[in-house]
C-alpha positions in Angstrom: 26.4 -3.6 150.1 25.6 -7.0 150.7 25.8 -9.5 153.6 27.3 -12.7 152.1 26.4 -15.9 153.3 28.5 -18.7 151.6 27.0 -22.2 152.3 29.5 -25.3 151.4 27.7 -28.0 149.3 30.1 -30.6 148.6 27.6 -33.0 147.1 28.8 -35.4 144.3 26.7 -38.1 144.8 23.9 -36.6 142.3 26.7 -36.7 139.5 27.8 -40.3 139.3 31.8 -39.1 139.6 33.8 -38.4 142.1 35.4 -35.2 142.6 32.6 -32.4 142.8 32.7 -32.7 146.4 36.1 -30.1 146.3 34.4 -27.6 144.4 33.7 -25.5 147.8 37.2 -26.1 149.0 38.7 -24.9 145.7 36.5 -22.0 145.4 37.8 -20.8 149.0 41.4 -21.7 148.1 40.2 -18.9 144.8 39.7 -16.4 147.7 36.1 -16.3 146.8 35.6 -14.6 150.5 38.4 -12.2 150.1 37.2 -11.1 146.6 33.9 -10.2 147.5 35.0 -8.4 151.0 37.5 -6.7 149.1 34.3 -5.2 146.9 32.6 -3.8 150.3 30.1 -6.8 150.8 30.1 -8.5 154.4 30.8 -12.2 154.3 29.9 -14.7 156.3 31.1 -18.2 155.7 28.9 -21.3 157.2 31.2 -23.8 155.9 30.0 -26.8 154.7 26.8 -29.0 154.9 27.5 -32.5 155.9 24.3 -34.4 156.2 24.2 -38.0 157.4 21.6 -40.1 154.2 18.0 -39.5 154.3 17.1 -43.4 155.5 13.6 -42.3 155.7 13.5 -42.9 151.7 14.0 -46.2 150.4 16.6 -46.5 147.2 14.9 -45.9 143.8 16.1 -47.6 140.7 16.1 -44.5 138.5 17.6 -41.9 141.2 21.0 -42.8 141.7 22.2 -42.3 145.7 19.0 -40.8 146.6 19.2 -40.9 150.1 22.5 -39.1 149.8 20.9 -36.4 147.3 18.1 -35.5 149.3 19.9 -35.0 152.6 21.9 -32.6 150.8 18.6 -31.0 149.6 16.9 -30.9 152.6 19.7 -29.3 154.4 20.3 -26.9 151.5 16.8 -26.3 151.5 16.7 -25.2 155.4 20.3 -23.0 155.2 19.5 -20.9 152.0 15.7 -20.6 153.2 16.9 -19.5 156.8 20.2 -16.6 155.3 16.9 -15.4 152.7 15.1 -14.7 156.0 17.8 -12.9 157.6 18.3 -11.0 154.5 21.3 -11.9 153.5 22.3 -13.0 150.2 22.8 -17.1 150.2 26.1 -18.0 148.1 26.1 -21.6 147.7 29.2 -23.2 146.4 28.8 -26.6 144.9 29.1 -29.4 144.8 27.1 -30.7 141.8 24.0 -29.7 140.1 21.8 -31.8 142.3 22.4 -29.0 144.9 19.7 -26.9 143.6 16.7 -29.1 144.3 17.5 -27.5 148.0 18.4 -24.1 147.0 16.2 -23.1 144.5 13.7 -24.5 146.3 14.7 -22.8 149.8 14.7 -19.6 147.8 11.2 -20.2 146.1 9.7 -20.7 150.0 11.5 -17.6 151.4 10.2 -15.4 148.0 6.5 -17.4 148.4 6.8 -15.7 152.1 7.1 -12.3 151.0 4.5 -12.7 148.1 6.7 -11.7 145.1 7.5 -14.7 142.2 11.0 -16.4 141.9 12.2 -16.6 138.6 15.7 -18.8 138.1 18.5 -17.9 135.2 19.8 -21.0 134.7 23.2 -20.8 133.1 24.4 -24.7 131.9 25.3 -26.6 128.8 22.0 -29.3 129.9 18.3 -28.3 130.7 18.3 -30.9 133.6 14.9 -31.5 132.9 14.5 -35.5 134.1 13.4 -37.3 136.1 13.8 -41.0 137.0 11.1 -42.0 134.8 13.0 -40.2 131.5 16.7 -40.1 132.9 18.8 -42.3 130.6 21.6 -42.4 133.7 19.7 -41.9 136.8 22.3 -39.3 137.7 20.1 -36.3 139.7 22.4 -33.5 139.0 19.9 -34.2 135.7 17.0 -33.8 137.7 16.8 -30.3 139.6 14.5 -27.9 137.1 12.1 -30.8 137.4 11.9 -31.2 140.5 11.8 -27.6 141.4 8.9 -27.1 139.1 7.0 -30.0 141.1 7.7 -32.6 137.8 9.8 -34.9 139.7 7.9 -36.1 142.5 8.8 -39.7 143.0 9.7 -39.5 146.5 9.2 -37.3 149.5 12.5 -35.5 149.2 11.0 -32.2 150.4 6.7 -31.8 151.1 4.6 -31.7 148.2 3.0 -28.5 149.5 6.3 -26.5 149.2 6.6 -23.3 146.6 7.1 -24.5 143.1 9.1 -22.0 140.6 6.5 -22.1 137.4 8.5 -23.4 134.7 7.5 -20.6 132.6 9.9 -18.4 135.2 13.0 -20.4 134.6 15.2 -19.0 131.8 18.2 -21.1 130.6 20.7 -20.0 128.6 23.8 -21.6 126.6 22.0 -24.6 126.6 23.6 -27.3 124.0 22.9 -31.0 125.1 19.6 -32.0 125.6 17.9 -35.6 126.1 15.4 -36.4 123.4 12.5 -36.9 126.3 14.1 -33.9 127.7 13.3 -31.7 125.1 9.9 -32.8 125.0 9.3 -31.9 128.5 10.4 -29.0 128.7 8.6 -27.7 125.8 5.7 -28.8 127.2 5.7 -27.2 130.3 7.2 -23.6 128.5 10.8 -23.5 130.1 12.2 -20.6 128.5 15.3 -21.9 126.7 18.1 -19.8 124.9 20.3 -22.7 123.3 24.0 -21.5 122.0 22.4 -21.0 118.5 20.3 -18.3 119.8 22.9 -16.4 121.4 24.9 -16.3 118.4 21.7 -14.9 116.7 19.9 -13.0 119.3 23.6 -11.7 121.1 23.7 -12.6 125.0 23.2 -8.7 125.5 19.4 -8.7 124.0 18.8 -11.7 125.7 19.6 -10.6 129.3 17.7 -7.7 128.6 14.8 -9.4 128.0 15.0 -11.7 131.1 15.7 -8.9 133.4 12.4 -6.7 131.9 10.5 -10.0 132.6 11.9 -10.0 136.1 11.3 -6.5 137.1 7.5 -6.0 135.0 6.7 -9.0 137.5 8.4 -7.7 140.8 10.2 -10.8 140.6 13.6 -12.5 142.5 16.1 -13.9 140.7 17.8 -17.1 141.5 21.2 -17.8 139.3 22.4 -21.1 139.1 25.7 -21.0 136.9 27.2 -24.4 136.2 31.0 -24.8 135.3 30.1 -26.4 131.7 28.1 -23.4 130.8 31.5 -22.1 130.3 33.2 -23.6 126.7 35.8 -25.9 128.0 38.8 -24.8 126.7 38.6 -21.6 129.4 37.3 -23.4 132.1 37.8 -27.5 131.8 36.9 -28.3 135.5 33.7 -30.1 134.8 33.3 -33.6 134.6 30.3 -32.4 131.7 32.4 -31.1 128.9 30.2 -30.2 126.2 31.8 -28.1 123.1 30.6 -24.5 122.5 29.9 -23.4 125.5 29.8 -19.3 126.4 33.0 -17.0 126.4 34.8 -15.8 129.0 33.4 -12.4 127.9 29.9 -13.5 127.2 30.2 -14.8 130.6 30.9 -11.7 132.0 28.6 -9.4 130.3 25.9 -11.6 132.1 27.3 -10.8 135.2 27.4 -7.5 134.7 24.1 -6.7 133.3 23.0 -8.8 136.4 24.5 -6.7 139.0 23.5 -3.2 137.1 19.8 -4.6 137.8 19.6 -5.2 141.5 17.5 -8.3 140.9 19.7 -11.3 142.2 18.6 -12.7 145.6 20.8 -15.6 145.4 23.7 -18.0 143.7 24.6 -20.9 143.2 28.4 -22.1 141.7 28.2 -26.0 140.5 29.6 -28.9 139.2 33.5 -27.2 139.5 35.6 -30.6 139.6 38.7 -29.6 141.0 40.5 -33.2 140.2 39.5 -32.5 136.4 40.7 -28.7 136.5 43.9 -27.3 135.5 45.7 -25.3 138.5 42.8 -24.2 139.4 41.9 -22.0 136.2 38.1 -22.8 136.6 37.9 -21.6 140.2 39.8 -18.6 139.8 37.3 -18.2 136.2 33.9 -18.7 138.6 35.1 -16.4 141.6 36.1 -13.7 139.0 32.5 -14.2 137.3 30.8 -13.4 141.0 33.2 -10.6 141.4 31.2 -9.0 138.2 28.1 -10.1 139.9 28.8 -8.3 142.9 30.4 -5.1 141.6 33.8 -5.6 140.3 33.8 -3.3 136.9 36.1 -3.6 134.4 38.3 -0.8 134.9 38.6 -2.2 138.5 39.9 -5.4 137.0 43.6 -6.4 138.3 46.2 -7.3 135.8 47.4 -11.4 136.9 51.1 -12.8 135.6 51.1 -15.0 134.0 
C-alpha cells in the first residue's frame, strides 16, 4: 500500500494551444482517486497548482510563455519534492509536458538527497530534447528532457546547481517524431531511444526488461512520464500532438504491469491530455486504466465496461 499524492498541474502555456489545462479535472472526473483507493492505496489530493507568472524572468524569443511555464516548473518542483520527502508517491496530473521540468527536477533533488541515481522512462511520441536554440516552434513542452538533463540553461527557471538527470539514464520508448537538430542532440548526449521500429523488432517486453534491469542494478529510482500521444491516436485521441503508429492499448498495459511488478517506480506524470479534443472522455479513462495497472490492478481484476 502506497500513499499517493495527487498534484494537479493545469499548465497549457507550454504547448501553444488551449485545452491541456483541463486535463487534471478530466482525470479526476474519470475517477483516478477512486480507482487508486479501491486498489488499497491511500490517496491525498492536493488540488491544482495555480502559480503567478515568474516576473523575475524576462521574455525569451525562443521560449514561448516563459514566465508562466517557469512559475509552474518551480511550484511543481516544490510540491513533488515535498511529497517524495514525506515518503509519498507523487502523481502529477497534467497539463502539458512542460510540467516535467518541475516534476523530474523535484524527484532528482530527492534522489540526490538519499544518494540514489534517478532514471526516467519517457513514454512519448516525441523526444522533447529541444532548447530555444533548436526548437522550430519555441513551445516549451518540447524542452523538458533537455532541461532536466542540464542542456537547456537559457534562463534561471530553477537553480543551475540543482540535481540533474544523466542523459544516459533517460529511456525514451515509443518515439516516432523527432526534429532533425533534436535527433543529433539526443545521439550526442547518449539518450536511450526505442522508437516504434525498435518496439516492433524487439518487442515491448524485451525493451522493458532491459530498462528495469539497468535501474535495478544501479539501485535507482524510476520516474515515469506518460504522454497521451505515446498511444496510437485511434485509441487515445485527446491530445493536440497526434502522431499515427503509436503504442497499442495492450502494449501500454504490459509496460505498466511490468513496472508494477518491478516495484521500482517512485513517481509518475500523466501529461498532454486535452479533453477538448477527446472523444467522450475516452483518453482520460484509458490513462486511469493504465495508472490502475501501475498500482496493482491485474488482468483478472479488470471490470467489464458496458458499451
